[in-house]
VEXKE-922490 format. One record per atom (N, C-alpha, C): y, x, z; atom name; residue number from 0; residue in three letters. Coordinates in steps of 0.02 Angstrom, whole numbers, plus 50000, padded with zeros to 5 digits. Layout:
N
+-------+-------+-------+------+-----+------+
:     Y :     X :     Z : atom :  nr : rest :
+-------+-------+-------+------+-----+------+
:     Y :     X :     Z :   CA : NUM :  Ala :
...
+-------+-------+-------+------+-----+------+
end
This chain:
73
+-------+-------+-------+------+-----+------+
:     Y :     X :     Z : atom :  nr : rest :
+-------+-------+-------+------+-----+------+
: 53771 : 48988 : 47913 :    N :   0 :  Met :
: 53710 : 48952 : 47929 :   CA :   0 :  Met :
: 53649 : 48998 : 47925 :    C :   0 :  Met :
: 53650 : 49046 : 47878 :    N :   1 :  Ala :
: 53593 : 49091 : 47871 :   CA :   1 :  Ala :
: 53584 : 49133 : 47934 :    C :   1 :  Ala :
: 53639 : 49149 : 47968 :    N :   2 :  Glu :
: 53635 : 49188 : 48030 :   CA :   2 :  Glu :
: 53597 : 49149 : 48083 :    C :   2 :  Glu :
: 53610 : 49084 : 48088 :    N :   3 :  His :
: 53574 : 49042 : 48137 :   CA :   3 :  His :
: 53499 : 49041 : 48121 :    C :   3 :  His :
: 53482 : 49040 : 48058 :    N :   4 :  Ser :
: 53412 : 49039 : 48038 :   CA :   4 :  Ser :
: 53376 : 49103 : 48059 :    C :   4 :  Ser :
: 53409 : 49160 : 48049 :    N :   5 :  Ser :
: 53377 : 49224 : 48067 :   CA :   5 :  Ser :
: 53371 : 49230 : 48144 :    C :   5 :  Ser :
: 53420 : 49205 : 48179 :    N :   6 :  Val :
: 53417 : 49207 : 48252 :   CA :   6 :  Val :
: 53361 : 49161 : 48276 :    C :   6 :  Val :
: 53355 : 49103 : 48246 :    N :   7 :  Ala :
: 53302 : 49056 : 48265 :   CA :   7 :  Ala :
: 53233 : 49086 : 48252 :    C :   7 :  Ala :
: 53224 : 49122 : 48196 :    N :   8 :  Arg :
: 53160 : 49154 : 48181 :   CA :   8 :  Arg :
: 53144 : 49208 : 48233 :    C :   8 :  Arg :
: 53196 : 49246 : 48252 :    N :   9 :  Ala :
: 53186 : 49299 : 48301 :   CA :   9 :  Ala :
: 53166 : 49270 : 48369 :    C :   9 :  Ala :
: 53201 : 49217 : 48389 :    N :  10 :  Leu :
: 53184 : 49186 : 48453 :   CA :  10 :  Leu :
: 53115 : 49154 : 48452 :    C :  10 :  Leu :
: 53098 : 49124 : 48397 :    N :  11 :  Ala :
: 53032 : 49093 : 48391 :   CA :  11 :  Ala :
: 52977 : 49147 : 48396 :    C :  11 :  Ala :
: 52989 : 49205 : 48364 :    N :  12 :  Ala :
: 52940 : 49259 : 48367 :   CA :  12 :  Ala :
: 52931 : 49284 : 48438 :    C :  12 :  Ala :
: 52986 : 49289 : 48475 :    N :  13 :  Leu :
: 52982 : 49314 : 48544 :   CA :  13 :  Leu :
: 52959 : 49261 : 48593 :    C :  13 :  Leu :
: 52949 : 49200 : 48569 :    N :  14 :  Gly :
: 52927 : 49145 : 48612 :   CA :  14 :  Gly :
: 52854 : 49148 : 48630 :    C :  14 :  Gly :
: 52817 : 49194 : 48600 :    N :  15 :  His :
: 52746 : 49203 : 48616 :   CA :  15 :  His :
: 52739 : 49263 : 48663 :    C :  15 :  His :
: 52702 : 49254 : 48717 :    N :  16 :  Glu :
: 52697 : 49306 : 48768 :   CA :  16 :  Glu :
: 52672 : 49373 : 48741 :    C :  16 :  Glu :
: 52623 : 49373 : 48697 :    N :  17 :  Ala :
: 52597 : 49436 : 48670 :   CA :  17 :  Ala :
: 52649 : 49471 : 48628 :    C :  17 :  Ala :
: 52686 : 49433 : 48587 :    N :  18 :  Arg :
: 52738 : 49464 : 48546 :   CA :  18 :  Arg :
: 52795 : 49491 : 48588 :    C :  18 :  Arg :
: 52812 : 49456 : 48642 :    N :  19 :  Leu :
: 52864 : 49480 : 48687 :   CA :  19 :  Leu :
: 52841 : 49545 : 48720 :    C :  19 :  Leu :
: 52778 : 49549 : 48740 :    N :  20 :  Asp :
: 52750 : 49610 : 48769 :   CA :  20 :  Asp :
: 52753 : 49668 : 48719 :    C :  20 :  Asp :
: 52734 : 49654 : 48657 :    N :  21 :  Ile :
: 52737 : 49706 : 48605 :   CA :  21 :  Ile :
: 52808 : 49729 : 48595 :    C :  21 :  Ile :
: 52854 : 49682 : 48590 :    N :  22 :  Tyr :
: 52925 : 49699 : 48578 :   CA :  22 :  Tyr :
: 52952 : 49742 : 48636 :    C :  22 :  Tyr :
: 52938 : 49722 : 48697 :    N :  23 :  Arg :
: 52961 : 49761 : 48755 :   CA :  23 :  Arg :
: 52933 : 49832 : 48753 :    C :  23 :  Arg :
: 52870 : 49839 : 48736 :    N :  24 :  Leu :
: 52838 : 49904 : 48732 :   CA :  24 :  Leu :
: 52872 : 49947 : 48679 :    C :  24 :  Leu :
: 52887 : 49918 : 48622 :    N :  25 :  Leu :
: 52919 : 49956 : 48568 :   CA :  25 :  Leu :
: 52991 : 49974 : 48586 :    C :  25 :  Leu :
: 53026 : 49931 : 48620 :    N :  26 :  Val :
: 53095 : 49947 : 48641 :   CA :  26 :  Val :
: 53093 : 50006 : 48689 :    C :  26 :  Val :
: 53045 : 50007 : 48736 :    N :  27 :  Lys :
: 53039 : 50063 : 48782 :   CA :  27 :  Lys :
: 53021 : 50128 : 48746 :    C :  27 :  Lys :
: 52983 : 50123 : 48692 :    N :  28 :  Ala :
: 52963 : 50182 : 48654 :   CA :  28 :  Ala :
: 53022 : 50213 : 48618 :    C :  28 :  Ala :
: 53073 : 50174 : 48603 :    N :  29 :  Gly :
: 53132 : 50200 : 48569 :   CA :  29 :  Gly :
: 53121 : 50211 : 48495 :    C :  29 :  Gly :
: 53164 : 50252 : 48466 :    N :  30 :  Leu :
: 53163 : 50262 : 48394 :   CA :  30 :  Leu :
: 53101 : 50297 : 48368 :    C :  30 :  Leu :
: 53066 : 50334 : 48411 :    N :  31 :  Gln :
: 53005 : 50367 : 48388 :   CA :  31 :  Gln :
: 52950 : 50316 : 48374 :    C :  31 :  Gln :
: 52954 : 50258 : 48405 :    N :  32 :  Gly :
: 52906 : 50205 : 48393 :   CA :  32 :  Gly :
: 52838 : 50221 : 48422 :    C :  32 :  Gly :
: 52790 : 50182 : 48401 :    N :  33 :  Met :
: 52721 : 50190 : 48424 :   CA :  33 :  Met :
: 52675 : 50173 : 48366 :    C :  33 :  Met :
: 52617 : 50204 : 48366 :    N :  34 :  Thr :
: 52567 : 50186 : 48316 :   CA :  34 :  Thr :
: 52534 : 50120 : 48337 :    C :  34 :  Thr :
: 52501 : 50089 : 48290 :    N :  35 :  Val :
: 52465 : 50027 : 48304 :   CA :  35 :  Val :
: 52412 : 50040 : 48357 :    C :  35 :  Val :
: 52379 : 50097 : 48352 :    N :  36 :  Gly :
: 52327 : 50115 : 48401 :   CA :  36 :  Gly :
: 52356 : 50123 : 48471 :    C :  36 :  Gly :
: 52415 : 50153 : 48476 :    N :  37 :  Gln :
: 52447 : 50161 : 48541 :   CA :  37 :  Gln :
: 52465 : 50093 : 48572 :    C :  37 :  Gln :
: 52492 : 50049 : 48530 :    N :  38 :  Ile :
: 52509 : 49982 : 48554 :   CA :  38 :  Ile :
: 52446 : 49946 : 48578 :    C :  38 :  Ile :
: 52394 : 49950 : 48538 :    N :  39 :  Ser :
: 52331 : 49918 : 48556 :   CA :  39 :  Ser :
: 52304 : 49944 : 48622 :    C :  39 :  Ser :
: 52309 : 50009 : 48632 :    N :  40 :  Gly :
: 52285 : 50040 : 48693 :   CA :  40 :  Gly :
: 52322 : 50016 : 48755 :    C :  40 :  Gly :
: 52387 : 50006 : 48748 :    N :  41 :  His :
: 52427 : 49983 : 48804 :   CA :  41 :  His :
: 52415 : 49909 : 48820 :    C :  41 :  His :
: 52406 : 49869 : 48769 :    N :  42 :  Leu :
: 52402 : 49797 : 48779 :   CA :  42 :  Leu :
: 52331 : 49769 : 48775 :    C :  42 :  Leu :
: 52284 : 49810 : 48754 :    N :  43 :  Glu :
: 52214 : 49789 : 48750 :   CA :  43 :  Glu :
: 52205 : 49725 : 48710 :    C :  43 :  Glu :
: 52237 : 49722 : 48652 :    N :  44 :  Leu :
: 52229 : 49666 : 48606 :   CA :  44 :  Leu :
: 52182 : 49685 : 48550 :    C :  44 :  Leu :
: 52140 : 49640 : 48527 :    N :  45 :  Pro :
: 52098 : 49654 : 48469 :   CA :  45 :  Pro :
: 52142 : 49670 : 48409 :    C :  45 :  Pro :
: 52117 : 49712 : 48365 :    N :  46 :  Ala :
: 52155 : 49735 : 48307 :   CA :  46 :  Ala :
: 52182 : 49677 : 48265 :    C :  46 :  Ala :
: 52141 : 49627 : 48253 :    N :  47 :  Ser :
: 52163 : 49571 : 48211 :   CA :  47 :  Ser :
: 52219 : 49531 : 48245 :    C :  47 :  Ser :
: 52214 : 49523 : 48310 :    N :  48 :  Thr :
: 52266 : 49487 : 48347 :   CA :  48 :  Thr :
: 52331 : 49526 : 48347 :    C :  48 :  Thr :
: 52326 : 49591 : 48359 :    N :  49 :  Leu :
: 52385 : 49634 : 48358 :   CA :  49 :  Leu :
: 52418 : 49633 : 48290 :    C :  49 :  Leu :
: 52379 : 49637 : 48237 :    N :  50 :  Ala :
: 52406 : 49636 : 48169 :   CA :  50 :  Ala :
: 52444 : 49571 : 48157 :    C :  50 :  Ala :
: 52416 : 49515 : 48178 :    N :  51 :  His :
: 52449 : 49450 : 48171 :   CA :  51 :  His :
: 52517 : 49449 : 48206 :    C :  51 :  His :
: 52519 : 49473 : 48268 :    N :  52 :  His :
: 52581 : 49471 : 48306 :   CA :  52 :  His :
: 52632 : 49521 : 48279 :    C :  52 :  His :
: 52609 : 49579 : 48258 :    N :  53 :  Leu :
: 52655 : 49628 : 48228 :   CA :  53 :  Leu :
: 52686 : 49600 : 48164 :    C :  53 :  Leu :
: 52646 : 49566 : 48123 :    N :  54 :  Arg :
: 52671 : 49537 : 48061 :   CA :  54 :  Arg :
: 52726 : 49486 : 48076 :    C :  54 :  Arg :
: 52716 : 49446 : 48129 :    N :  55 :  Ala :
: 52767 : 49396 : 48148 :   CA :  55 :  Ala :
: 52832 : 49430 : 48169 :    C :  55 :  Ala :
: 52827 : 49486 : 48205 :    N :  56 :  Leu :
: 52887 : 49523 : 48226 :   CA :  56 :  Leu :
: 52922 : 49556 : 48167 :    C :  56 :  Leu :
: 52883 : 49582 : 48120 :    N :  57 :  Val :
: 52912 : 49611 : 48060 :   CA :  57 :  Val :
: 52946 : 49557 : 48018 :    C :  57 :  Val :
: 52912 : 49501 : 48008 :    N :  58 :  Asp :
: 52940 : 49446 : 47969 :   CA :  58 :  Asp :
: 53005 : 49419 : 47999 :    C :  58 :  Asp :
: 53010 : 49422 : 48065 :    N :  59 :  Ala :
: 53070 : 49398 : 48099 :   CA :  59 :  Ala :
: 53126 : 49450 : 48099 :    C :  59 :  Ala :
: 53111 : 49510 : 48073 :    N :  60 :  Gly :
: 53161 : 49562 : 48070 :   CA :  60 :  Gly :
: 53172 : 49598 : 48135 :    C :  60 :  Gly :
: 53126 : 49592 : 48181 :    N :  61 :  Leu :
: 53134 : 49623 : 48247 :   CA :  61 :  Leu :
: 53107 : 49694 : 48250 :    C :  61 :  Leu :
: 53057 : 49709 : 48211 :    N :  62 :  Val :
: 53029 : 49776 : 48208 :   CA :  62 :  Val :
: 53016 : 49794 : 48135 :    C :  62 :  Val :
: 53009 : 49858 : 48123 :    N :  63 :  Ala :
: 52993 : 49882 : 48056 :   CA :  63 :  Ala :
: 52926 : 49919 : 48059 :    C :  63 :  Ala :
: 52889 : 49914 : 48005 :    N :  64 :  Asp :
: 52827 : 49953 : 48003 :   CA :  64 :  Asp :
: 52837 : 50011 : 47954 :    C :  64 :  Asp :
: 52812 : 50069 : 47974 :    N :  65 :  Val :
: 52818 : 50130 : 47935 :   CA :  65 :  Val :
: 52748 : 50160 : 47930 :    C :  65 :  Val :
: 52728 : 50177 : 47871 :    N :  66 :  Thr :
: 52662 : 50209 : 47862 :   CA :  66 :  Thr :
: 52673 : 50278 : 47834 :    C :  66 :  Thr :
: 52644 : 50328 : 47867 :    N :  67 :  Asp :
: 52644 : 50395 : 47838 :   CA :  67 :  Asp :
: 52572 : 50409 : 47813 :    C :  67 :  Asp :
: 52558 : 50470 : 47797 :    N :  68 :  Ala :
: 52493 : 50486 : 47768 :   CA :  68 :  Ala :
: 52435 : 50474 : 47817 :    C :  68 :  Ala :
: 52451 : 50473 : 47882 :    N :  69 :  Tyr :
: 52397 : 50470 : 47931 :   CA :  69 :  Tyr :
: 52399 : 50410 : 47977 :    C :  69 :  Tyr :
: 52458 : 50384 : 47991 :    N :  70 :  Glu :
: 52465 : 50331 : 48042 :   CA :  70 :  Glu :
: 52510 : 50275 : 48016 :    C :  70 :  Glu :
: 52502 : 50218 : 48048 :    N :  71 :  Gln :
: 52548 : 50162 : 48036 :   CA :  71 :  Gln :
: 52587 : 50150 : 48100 :    C :  71 :  Gln :
: 52654 : 50152 : 48094 :    N :  72 :  Tyr :
: 52697 : 50144 : 48153 :   CA :  72 :  Tyr :
: 52731 : 50076 : 48150 :    C :  72 :  Tyr :
+-------+-------+-------+------+-----+------+
end
């Protein structure tokens, strides 16, 4: 049953057009990923809106966020 719950969360997260656009962009980027600034530049979303959508994707287990000394990926 837990598997259905995680699948439902993932589908719900991808049910929003902006999150689906972000997810597609990150899939195209591959394992190297993209910085938050790069994503914002491609999709022209305000920083607060992008942060909200990225958090939803992370919470759904669809993407991971990585922070190094200079950038957040």
